[in-house]
VOPAGU-2260 file (C-alpha; in pm, 1 decimal, decimal comma):
REM VOPAGU-2260
SITE   aa  ch    i         X         Y         Z
SITE  MET   A    0   12503,9    6497,7    7458,3
SITE  LEU   A    1   12125,4    6500,5    7497,0
SITE  ARG   A    2   12158,1    6425,4    7868,7
SITE  LEU   A    3   12403,4    6709,7    7910,6
SITE  ARG   A    4   12165,5    6955,4    7739,2
SITE  LEU   A    5   11876,0    6829,8    7948,7
SITE  ALA   A    6   12075,9    6866,6    8272,2
SITE  PHE   A    7   12191,2    7214,7    8169,3
SITE  SER   A    8   11832,5    7316,8    8085,5
SITE  LEU   A    9   11702,9    7192,0    8420,9
SITE  CYS   A   10   11976,2    7380,2    8608,3
SITE  LEU   A   11   11906,6    7697,1    8412,6
SITE  PHE   A   12   11531,7    7667,1    8474,9
SITE  SER   A   13   11593,7    7614,3    8848,3
SITE  LEU   A   14   11814,8    7921,8    8871,0
SITE  ILE   A   15   11558,3    8133,1    8690,0
SITE  ALA   A   16   11277,6    8007,8    8916,2
SITE  ILE   A   17   11479,4    8084,4    9229,5
SITE  GLY   A   18   11568,7    8429,7    9099,6
SITE  CYS   A   19   11208,6    8529,4    9028,8
SITE  GLY   A   20   11163,5    8631,9    9389,3
SITE  GLY   A   21   11371,9    8942,9    9330,5
SITE  ALA   A   22   11679,9    9073,2    9505,6
SITE  ASP   A   23   11523,2    9046,0    9851,5
SITE  GLY   A   24   11430,5    8678,9    9818,4
SITE  PRO   A   25   11101,4    8509,0    9743,4
SITE  ALA   A   26   10787,6    8712,6    9692,9
SITE  LEU   A   27   10597,2    8790,5   10012,2
SITE  ASP   A   28   10229,7    8714,1   10061,3
SITE  LEU   A   29   10107,5    9067,5   10126,3
SITE  ALA   A   30    9761,6    9218,1   10154,7
SITE  PRO   A   31    9669,4    9588,1   10162,3
SITE  ALA   A   32    9610,7    9710,6   10517,6
SITE  GLU   A   33    9523,8   10044,3   10673,9
SITE  GLY   A   34    9374,3   10189,4   10984,8
SITE  THR   A   35    9342,2   10465,7   11239,2
SITE  VAL   A   36    9518,3   10541,1   11566,1
SITE  ASN   A   37    9351,4   10741,0   11842,0
SITE  LEU   A   38    9508,0   10857,4   12167,2
SITE  ASP   A   39    9265,2   10931,0   12452,1
SITE  GLY   A   40    8979,9   10954,2   12199,3
SITE  SER   A   41    9151,5   11192,9   11955,6
SITE  PRO   A   42    9326,4   11109,8   11627,0
SITE  LEU   A   43    9701,4   11065,3   11671,4
SITE  PRO   A   44    9893,6   11240,9   11391,3
SITE  ASN   A   45   10254,8   11177,0   11293,9
SITE  ALA   A   46   10289,1   10833,9   11454,4
SITE  VAL   A   47   10469,6   10534,1   11308,2
SITE  VAL   A   48   10259,9   10217,2   11321,9
SITE  THR   A   49   10448,8    9890,0   11278,2
SITE  PHE   A   50   10296,2    9547,0   11220,0
SITE  HIS   A   51   10542,5    9277,9   11335,0
SITE  PRO   A   52   10463,9    8935,4   11180,8
SITE  GLU   A   53   10561,2    8612,7   11357,8
SITE  SER   A   54   10842,6    8584,8   11102,6
SITE  GLY   A   55   10956,8    8800,5   10816,9
SITE  ARG   A   56   10970,5    9167,6   10740,5
SITE  PRO   A   57   10752,3    9412,2   10937,7
SITE  ALA   A   58   10517,6    9661,0   10769,6
SITE  THR   A   59   10504,7   10028,8   10863,4
SITE  GLY   A   60   10289,1   10331,3   10805,9
SITE  ARG   A   61   10276,4   10688,9   10930,0
SITE  THR   A   62    9954,9   10848,2   11051,7
SITE  ASP   A   63    9825,1   11167,3   10894,1
SITE  ASP   A   64    9643,6   11450,5   11074,6
SITE  SER   A   65    9330,7   11234,4   11106,1
SITE  GLY   A   66    9525,6   10941,5   11257,3
SITE  HIS   A   67    9492,7   10735,3   10936,3
SITE  PHE   A   68    9778,1   10513,9   10814,3
SITE  THR   A   69    9841,6   10286,7   10515,2
SITE  LEU   A   70   10094,0   10006,5   10558,5
SITE  MET   A   71   10395,4    9927,0   10343,3
SITE  THR   A   72   10641,0    9639,5   10355,9
SITE  LYS   A   73   10859,5    9707,7   10053,6
SITE  GLU   A   74   10674,5    9976,0    9856,3
SITE  PRO   A   75   10419,4   10240,9    9957,3
SITE  GLY   A   76   10073,2   10088,9    9994,3
SITE  ASP   A   77   10172,8    9725,5    9931,3
SITE  GLY   A   78   10040,9    9627,0   10273,9
SITE  ALA   A   79   10148,2    9373,9   10535,2
SITE  LYS   A   80   10230,9    9004,9   10542,4
SITE  ILE   A   81    9922,6    8785,8   10567,2
SITE  GLY   A   82    9889,7    8642,8   10917,7
SITE  SER   A   83    9905,7    8746,8   11283,3
SITE  HIS   A   84   10096,9    9054,7   11392,6
SITE  LYS   A   85   10197,3    9230,6   11710,5
SITE  VAL   A   86   10154,4    9605,2   11664,3
SITE  THR   A   87   10358,4    9896,1   11795,1
SITE  VAL   A   88   10293,7   10269,3   11778,6
SITE  MET   A   89   10564,2   10530,3   11820,2
SITE  ALA   A   90   10519,1   10905,8   11803,6
SITE  ASP   A   91   10717,1   11202,9   11918,6
SITE  ASN   A   92   10782,1   11562,2   11830,5
SITE  THR   A   93   11096,2   11480,9   11626,4
SITE  MET   A   94   10926,7   11280,4   11349,8
SITE  SER   A   95   10773,6   11449,8   11049,0
SITE  GLY   A   96   10726,2   11403,9   10675,8
SITE  GLU   A   97   10654,7   11097,8   10467,8
SITE  ILE   A   98   10771,8   10752,3   10564,0
SITE  ASN   A   99   10977,5   10556,1   10312,2
SITE  SER   A  100   11168,1   10230,8   10307,4
SITE  GLU   A  101   11488,8   10402,6   10421,4
SITE  ASP   A  102   11349,2   10575,2   10731,3
SITE  ALA   A  103   11082,2   10317,7   10818,1
SITE  TYR   A  104   11299,6   10174,0   11091,9
SITE  SER   A  105   11467,8   10495,2   11205,6
SITE  VAL   A  106   11481,4   10567,7   11575,8
SITE  PRO   A  107   11361,4   10905,9   11704,1
SITE  ASP   A  108   11574,3   11132,2   11920,1
SITE  PRO   A  109   11590,1   10956,3   12260,3
SITE  ASN   A  110   11596,4   11294,7   12437,7
SITE  SER   A  111   11258,5   11401,9   12299,9
SITE  GLU   A  112   10935,3   11347,6   12488,2
SITE  SER   A  113   10707,8   11089,0   12331,7
SITE  ALA   A  114   10339,7   11159,5   12278,2
SITE  VAL   A  115   10266,8   10787,1   12319,5
SITE  PRO   A  116   10312,1   10591,6   12644,4
SITE  GLY   A  117   10619,7   10366,7   12634,6
SITE  LYS   A  118   10425,2   10041,0   12653,3
SITE  TYR   A  119   10296,1   10091,3   12297,0
SITE  VAL   A  120   10649,7   10118,3   12153,5
SITE  ASN   A  121   10743,2    9759,0   12245,7
SITE  GLN   A  122   10572,3    9470,5   12067,2
SITE  ASN   A  123   10591,1    9258,3   12384,1
SITE  THR   A  124   10408,9    9514,6   12599,6
SITE  SER   A  125   10180,6    9703,0   12360,0
SITE  GLY   A  126    9891,8    9457,6   12384,6
SITE  LEU   A  127    9800,8    9553,7   12026,0
SITE  THR   A  128    9748,7    9279,3   11768,1
SITE  ALA   A  129    9612,6    9247,7   11415,8
SITE  ASP   A  130    9528,7    8962,6   11180,9
SITE  VAL   A  131    9587,2    9047,5   10815,0
SITE  THR   A  132    9386,8    8826,5   10579,8
SITE  ALA   A  133    9419,0    8764,5   10207,1
SITE  ASP   A  134    9053,1    8830,6   10137,0
SITE  GLY   A  135    8956,9    9064,3   10420,9
SITE  GLU   A  136    8904,3    9437,2   10446,6
SITE  ASN   A  137    9212,8    9474,2   10673,2
SITE  LYS   A  138    9105,4    9801,4   10834,9
SITE  PHE   A  139    9220,1    9838,7   11193,7
SITE  THR   A  140    9150,2   10089,7   11469,8
SITE  PHE   A  141    9383,5   10122,6   11766,3
SITE  ASP   A  142    9256,6   10322,3   12064,9
SITE  LEU   A  143    9551,3   10409,8   12289,3
SITE  GLU   A  144    9528,2   10555,2   12639,3
SITE  LYS   A  145    9782,9   10753,6   12838,6
């Protein structure tokens, strides 16, 4: 009987430990991150900046009128996964308002003209990278050119 209780307790403890990561799986190692995007030397407003980690969930942020963005992965301001990222920037005249977890990955109207050259929209061609560190300032500046 003692062995059965012990086995049951260990199973229960294991299930609780696994479940502590929340509904989306284990907790992510995130660090706050922010930055600025400029296009041809001027702040780029209303652009979506995405940090793509080598594995895992990307982080996104939308630039304000001064080109400043703050990244989120699951909740506003929680930052990006610690590690190396490829970065993309997408902006066009169809996007406006605040970014949230539901529209973070939305695709703009393909018929609209983008303010940002196409190479910056693809993580394999953007040439933009960032390293998010656990103990660093994690402030990034991206200077784009048409």
